[in-house]
Structures are given as structure tokens and as C-alpha cells.
C-alpha positions as CSV (number, residue, x, y, z in Angstrom):
1,M,32.0,4.4,-13.2
2,Q,35.3,4.1,-15.1
3,M,37.3,7.0,-16.5
4,N,40.7,7.8,-17.8
5,G,42.6,10.5,-15.8
6,V,45.2,13.0,-17.0
7,F,47.2,14.9,-14.3
8,E,49.0,18.2,-14.9
9,G,52.5,18.8,-13.6
10,G,52.8,21.3,-10.7
11,G,55.8,20.4,-8.5
12,V,54.9,20.5,-4.8
13,K,51.3,21.3,-5.7
14,A,50.7,17.6,-6.5
15,I,48.7,17.1,-3.3
16,A,45.9,19.3,-4.7
17,L,45.5,16.7,-7.5
18,V,45.1,14.0,-4.8
19,G,42.3,16.1,-3.2
20,A,40.4,16.1,-6.5
21,I,41.0,12.3,-6.8
22,K,39.4,11.9,-3.4
23,A,36.2,13.7,-4.6
24,A,36.2,11.5,-7.7
25,E,36.5,8.3,-5.6
26,E,33.5,9.5,-3.5
27,K,31.5,9.9,-6.6
28,G,32.2,6.3,-7.6
29,V,35.0,7.0,-10.2
30,R,37.6,4.3,-10.8
31,F,40.5,5.1,-13.1
32,H,41.0,2.7,-16.1
33,Q,44.1,4.4,-17.6
34,V,46.1,7.3,-16.3
35,A,48.7,9.7,-17.6
36,G,50.6,12.7,-16.3
37,T,53.5,15.1,-16.6
38,S,56.1,15.8,-13.9
39,S,54.5,15.6,-10.4
40,G,51.3,14.7,-12.2
41,A,53.1,11.6,-13.5
42,L,54.1,10.7,-10.0
43,V,50.4,10.9,-8.9
44,A,49.3,8.9,-11.9
45,S,51.9,6.2,-11.1
46,L,50.7,5.8,-7.6
47,L,47.1,5.5,-8.8
48,A,48.1,2.9,-11.4
49,A,49.9,0.9,-8.7
50,G,46.7,0.7,-6.6
51,Y,47.1,3.6,-4.1
52,D,43.8,5.4,-3.2
53,A,43.6,9.1,-2.4
54,D,43.8,8.7,1.4
55,E,47.0,6.7,1.0
56,M,48.5,9.2,-1.4
57,R,47.7,12.1,0.9
58,D,49.4,10.4,3.8
59,L,52.5,9.5,1.7
60,I,52.9,13.1,0.5
61,L,52.3,14.6,4.0
62,E,54.8,12.3,5.7
63,T,57.6,13.1,3.2
64,P,58.8,16.7,3.1
65,F,59.7,17.8,-0.4
66,S,62.9,19.3,0.9
67,T,64.2,15.7,1.4
68,F,64.5,15.4,-2.4
69,L,67.1,18.2,-2.5
70,K,70.1,16.4,-1.2
71,K,73.2,18.6,-1.8
72,S,76.4,17.3,-3.2
73,W,79.8,18.4,-1.9
74,L,80.1,20.7,-4.9
75,M,77.2,22.8,-3.6
76,D,79.2,23.6,-0.4
77,I,82.0,25.3,-2.3
78,K,81.4,29.0,-1.7
79,I,80.4,31.2,-4.6
80,I,81.4,28.9,-7.4
81,G,79.8,25.7,-6.1
82,P,76.4,25.9,-7.7
83,G,77.8,27.1,-11.0
84,L,80.4,24.4,-11.0
85,R,77.8,21.7,-10.4
86,L,75.6,23.1,-13.2
87,F,78.6,23.0,-15.5
88,I,79.5,19.4,-14.7
89,K,76.1,17.7,-14.0
90,K,73.7,20.1,-15.8
91,G,71.6,20.5,-12.6
92,L,71.8,21.7,-9.0
93,Y,70.4,18.5,-7.5
94,S,70.7,14.9,-8.7
95,G,67.1,13.8,-8.5
96,N,68.2,10.4,-7.0
97,E,66.3,10.9,-3.8
98,L,63.0,11.4,-5.6
99,E,63.6,8.4,-7.9
100,K,64.4,6.2,-4.9
101,W,61.4,7.4,-3.0
102,I,58.9,6.6,-5.7
103,Y,60.6,3.3,-6.5
104,D,60.1,2.2,-2.9
105,K,56.5,3.3,-2.7
106,L,55.6,1.5,-6.0
107,A,57.5,-1.6,-4.8
108,L,55.3,-1.8,-1.8
109,K,52.4,-2.6,-4.2
110,G,54.6,-5.0,-6.2
111,I,55.1,-2.6,-9.1
112,R,58.5,-1.8,-10.5
113,T,58.5,-1.9,-14.3
114,F,55.8,-1.1,-16.8
115,S,55.5,-4.8,-17.4
116,D,54.0,-5.1,-13.9
117,L,51.0,-3.1,-15.0
118,P,48.3,-3.8,-17.7
119,R,49.4,-2.4,-21.1
120,N,48.7,1.3,-21.5
121,K,47.6,1.5,-17.8
122,L,50.1,4.3,-17.2
123,R,51.7,6.9,-19.6
124,I,54.3,9.4,-18.6
125,V,55.3,12.5,-20.5
126,A,58.9,13.7,-20.7
127,S,61.0,15.9,-23.0
128,D,64.0,14.8,-25.1
129,I,65.9,18.1,-25.5
130,T,68.7,16.5,-27.6
131,M,66.4,15.6,-30.4
132,G,63.7,18.2,-29.5
133,R,60.8,15.7,-29.2
134,L,58.1,14.9,-26.7
135,L,58.3,11.4,-25.2
136,V,55.3,9.4,-24.1
137,L,56.7,6.6,-21.9
138,P,57.1,3.7,-21.9
139,D,56.5,3.2,-25.6
140,D,58.8,6.0,-26.9
141,I,61.8,4.6,-25.0
142,A,62.0,2.0,-27.7
143,S,63.5,4.6,-30.0
144,Y,66.7,4.4,-28.0
145,G,67.0,0.6,-28.1
146,I,65.4,0.1,-24.7
147,D,62.6,-2.5,-24.1
148,P,59.5,-0.4,-22.9
149,S,58.3,-3.3,-20.7
150,R,61.6,-3.3,-18.8
151,L,61.7,0.4,-18.1
152,L,61.5,1.2,-14.4
153,I,58.5,3.4,-13.7
154,S,60.6,5.3,-11.2
155,R,63.1,6.1,-13.9
156,A,60.4,7.4,-16.2
157,I,59.1,9.6,-13.4
158,R,62.7,10.8,-12.8
159,M,62.8,11.8,-16.5
160,S,59.4,13.6,-16.3
161,T,60.2,15.5,-13.1
162,S,63.7,16.7,-14.0
163,I,63.2,20.4,-13.9
164,P,65.8,21.9,-16.1
165,Y,68.8,23.3,-14.2
166,F,67.2,22.3,-10.9
167,F,67.5,18.5,-11.2
168,D,70.1,16.7,-13.3
169,P,68.7,15.6,-16.7
170,V,68.4,11.8,-17.3
171,V,71.1,10.8,-19.8
172,I,70.4,7.9,-22.1
173,R,73.1,6.3,-24.4
174,K,71.6,5.1,-27.6
175,A,71.9,1.4,-28.3
176,A,74.9,0.5,-30.6
177,R,72.6,-0.5,-33.4
178,L,71.0,2.9,-33.4
179,R,74.2,4.9,-33.6
180,K,75.1,6.5,-36.9
181,K,78.3,5.9,-38.6
182,G,80.9,8.5,-37.7
183,E,78.9,9.7,-34.7
184,S,81.1,11.1,-32.0
185,F,81.0,9.8,-28.4
186,A,79.1,12.9,-27.2
187,E,76.5,12.5,-29.9
188,Q,75.6,9.1,-28.6
189,F,73.8,10.5,-25.6
190,I,70.3,11.8,-25.2
191,Y,69.3,14.3,-22.5
192,V,65.8,13.9,-21.1
193,V,64.1,16.5,-18.8
194,D,60.8,17.5,-17.3
195,G,57.8,16.8,-19.6
196,G,56.4,20.2,-18.7
197,V,58.9,21.8,-21.2
198,L,56.7,20.5,-24.0
199,S,53.3,19.4,-22.6
200,N,52.5,20.1,-19.0
201,F,48.9,19.1,-19.3
202,P,48.6,16.2,-21.8
203,L,44.9,16.1,-22.0
204,W,45.2,15.0,-25.6
205,I,46.9,11.7,-24.7
206,F,43.8,9.4,-24.9
207,D,42.1,11.2,-27.8
208,N,43.7,9.2,-30.6
209,Q,42.3,5.9,-29.3
210,S,38.8,7.4,-29.4
211,A,38.5,6.8,-33.1
212,F,39.0,3.1,-32.7
213,V,36.5,2.5,-29.8
214,K,32.8,2.0,-30.1
215,E,30.7,4.8,-28.5
216,N,29.2,2.5,-25.9
217,D,32.7,1.4,-24.9
218,L,34.3,4.8,-24.9
219,L,35.5,5.9,-21.4
220,P,35.4,9.6,-20.5
221,T,38.7,11.3,-20.0
222,L,39.0,13.7,-17.0
223,G,41.8,16.3,-16.8
224,F,43.1,17.5,-13.4
225,H,44.3,21.1,-14.1
226,L,46.1,23.3,-11.6
227,V,45.3,27.0,-11.8
228,D,46.7,30.0,-10.0
229,K,44.8,33.3,-9.9
230,R,47.8,35.3,-8.9
231,K,48.5,38.1,-11.4
232,N,52.2,38.9,-12.1
233,A,53.5,37.9,-8.7
234,P,57.2,38.8,-8.8
235,H,60.0,36.2,-8.4
236,K,62.8,37.3,-6.1
237,I,66.0,36.7,-8.1
238,I,69.2,37.1,-6.0
239,G,71.5,34.5,-7.6
240,P,71.9,31.7,-10.2
241,I,69.7,29.3,-8.2
242,S,66.8,31.6,-7.8
243,M,67.2,32.7,-11.5
244,F,66.9,29.1,-12.8
245,Q,64.0,28.5,-10.4
246,A,62.2,31.6,-11.7
247,L,62.9,30.7,-15.3
248,F,61.2,27.3,-15.1
249,E,58.4,28.4,-12.8
250,T,57.5,31.2,-15.3
251,M,57.2,28.6,-18.0
252,L,55.0,26.2,-16.0
253,E,52.9,28.9,-14.5
254,A,52.2,30.2,-18.0
255,H,50.8,26.7,-18.6
256,D,48.8,27.0,-15.3
257,E,47.5,30.4,-16.1
258,R,46.6,29.8,-19.8
259,Y,43.0,29.8,-20.8
260,I,41.5,26.4,-21.1
261,E,39.7,26.5,-24.4
262,E,35.9,26.2,-24.1
263,K,36.0,22.9,-26.0
264,N,37.9,21.3,-23.1
265,L,36.2,22.8,-20.1
266,F,33.6,20.0,-20.0
267,R,36.4,17.5,-19.1
268,T,38.6,19.6,-16.9
269,I,38.6,20.0,-13.1
270,K,40.2,23.4,-12.4
271,I,42.0,23.3,-9.1
272,P,43.0,26.6,-7.4
273,T,46.6,26.3,-6.0
274,L,46.5,29.1,-3.5
275,G,49.6,31.0,-4.6
276,V,51.9,28.0,-4.1
277,R,54.9,27.9,-6.5
278,V,56.1,24.8,-8.4
279,T,59.4,24.7,-6.5
280,D,58.3,25.8,-3.0
281,F,60.0,22.7,-1.6
282,D,59.8,24.0,2.0
283,I,56.0,24.0,1.9
284,S,54.5,23.5,5.3
285,K,52.2,20.6,6.2
286,E,49.4,23.1,6.9
287,K,49.7,24.6,3.4
288,S,49.8,21.1,1.8
289,L,46.5,20.3,3.6
290,Q,45.0,23.5,2.3
291,L,46.0,22.5,-1.2
292,Y,44.4,19.1,-0.7
293,E,41.2,20.7,0.5
294,S,41.2,23.0,-2.5
295,G,41.5,20.0,-4.8
296,Y,38.7,18.2,-3.0
297,R,36.3,21.1,-3.2
298,A,37.1,21.6,-6.9
299,G,36.4,17.9,-7.5
300,L,33.1,18.0,-5.7
301,H,32.0,21.1,-7.6
302,Y,32.9,19.5,-11.0
303,F,31.0,16.2,-10.3
304,D,27.9,18.0,-8.9
305,R,27.4,19.3,-12.5
306,W,28.7,16.2,-14.4
307,S,26.6,13.7,-16.4
308,H,27.7,11.0,-18.8
309,T,25.1,12.1,-21.4
310,A,26.3,15.7,-21.4
311,Y,29.9,14.6,-21.5
312,M,29.4,12.3,-24.6
313,A,27.5,15.0,-26.4
314,Q,30.3,17.5,-25.9
315,F,33.0,15.0,-26.6
316,K,31.4,14.1,-30.0
317,Q,31.6,17.8,-30.9
318,Y,35.1,18.1,-29.7
319,I,36.4,15.0,-31.5
320,S,34.7,15.9,-34.8
321,R,36.5,19.3,-34.8
322,T,39.9,18.0,-33.6
323,L,40.5,14.5,-35.2
324,V,39.6,15.1,-38.8
């Protein structure tokens, strides 16, 4: 059975998505097209490249998230170091380590740019905070004079995972032909950050194509949604780093805690995340395994109640109300 998959962003909680994918695989699901935001984009890219759930679980477990937080020499300057780096680079950490890691993992499957995948196989959500617009990559990168087919998938993931103030934004210089007359040097640059700023769970991403596909050819879309039942758990703020961390986590956890409307419950796997925060980069292997099992159980529970007939009936109702 083929489906499209949409994966929510959740930082270090991504392994919970992999657990739910394992359950889907055991039920015979194969993913035709995939999309995601932030760490959900990372999982989607690995799926698109041909990794299965067991391989993804092993990759995540063997790579501590803390290895992505390589400090620059500026961070070692007492008191003013973090603030100085934020002023110069707009982030506390570069994000280079994460970009290199996913580039290497995709390259092992022979995948580097979007041209190495079937068209529309993978879509990644990011946020252009210069122009204030949501980007669906690779197609929207053309707006800046860049060929979508030549865009590195690892670069797109870097954009989608650039948590504001935590990781450096990705800076794009507009092509010469797109620059306006009299535009200053500074105005020629676009800053792109984590897709979760604008759409952390882009379940809508495959809906527009539904109007152009015959019912018998329409593939179900399945959303992988990370939920946390904690109520008002406080953030400990003791300095600028913890403040920025709390700021972004509050925003993303609002996404995670928000009520999934009844009209979308039929196509959403709700995965408990056991109190783990988005930026708990020192998460233990044991806790990661617990997240994986949580996703696996949530996936099995969903598919035990799923049927194609019921899905199509509910989707018809949803699409008639939404795309009119």
C-alpha cells in the first residue's frame, strides 16, 4: 500500500517519528512522496533516499545530537562570547555539522541534489524571514535565481532546521537579475530559518494535488504528529542561551500541544514525546529508545483502526470543505 507521508518538526524527538514509520512498514506501507519540517524534513529525506526505519533508528542512535553543537572560538570568550557570536553570525552554533552529517548519509545512497530523486518525491519546508514567506523546497528556491534541481538536499535541510538564534540562519544572495535597481548590498541577502516558524506540521502540502487526481489514483496522506501531554512545564532561564532556547521551544511546543482539528484526526498519527524538549541535545540513548517505542506503539494503534474505505470517505468530506 502506497501513501504520502508528512513529518512534523521536533528537534531531538525525531526518532519517535522513525518508530511510527517502523509500524507503518510492518503494515505494508510504502511512501510515494514525503515532506517535513525541521527534524521531520531530515527524516523525510532519509526515507526518500531509501533508508528504512531500522537503518534510520541506528543512524540516530549512533550519532549523539550534541555533536551538532560545535562551538566556535567566540563562544569561549567569557560573558560576552555568546552575545558576540549572536551579533556577528545571528546564531550560537553554525549548523555546519548537521549539514555535513546528512550530506554524508544521503551520499551513501547516491543522493545529493533534488535531481537525484524523482520529481516531487521530497518537499522540505523552511521560512524566509527577510520577505516573510514560507518556502516549500526545492521549487521555491527558484525565486532567488537558483535551479531547484541543483539544490543540495542537505542545504535545504540546513535551512529547515536552523532554529532561530540557536543555529545560524542560511543566507542566500539573490541572483543579479533579480536585484532591484538601487538595492543596497545588505538588501540583496535573504535569511532563511527553521520551517517551524511558519508551518511545523505541513499536513496540507499534498492537498492541492488532490483536485487533479482521479479518486482511484489518489494516495492517502498520513501525518506524523508529535504531541506532549505536559502542562505548563517551566523553562529554566539563566542566561541568553537558555532564553533563546525557551523562546523557540515555547513556539514549537505550542504547535505540538495545539488541538488537531477533528477533520484531520483521520489522517494523523499522534505520537507522545514523553516530556522531551526540542533542544534536549544531551538526550540519552535510553530516552531515545523510549521515544522510538512510543512512536512504534502509536503507529500500531493507528493502523489497527485504519481502513482505506473509511479514509477516502473522510477525505472527501475534508476536501469538499477545504478546497472550495
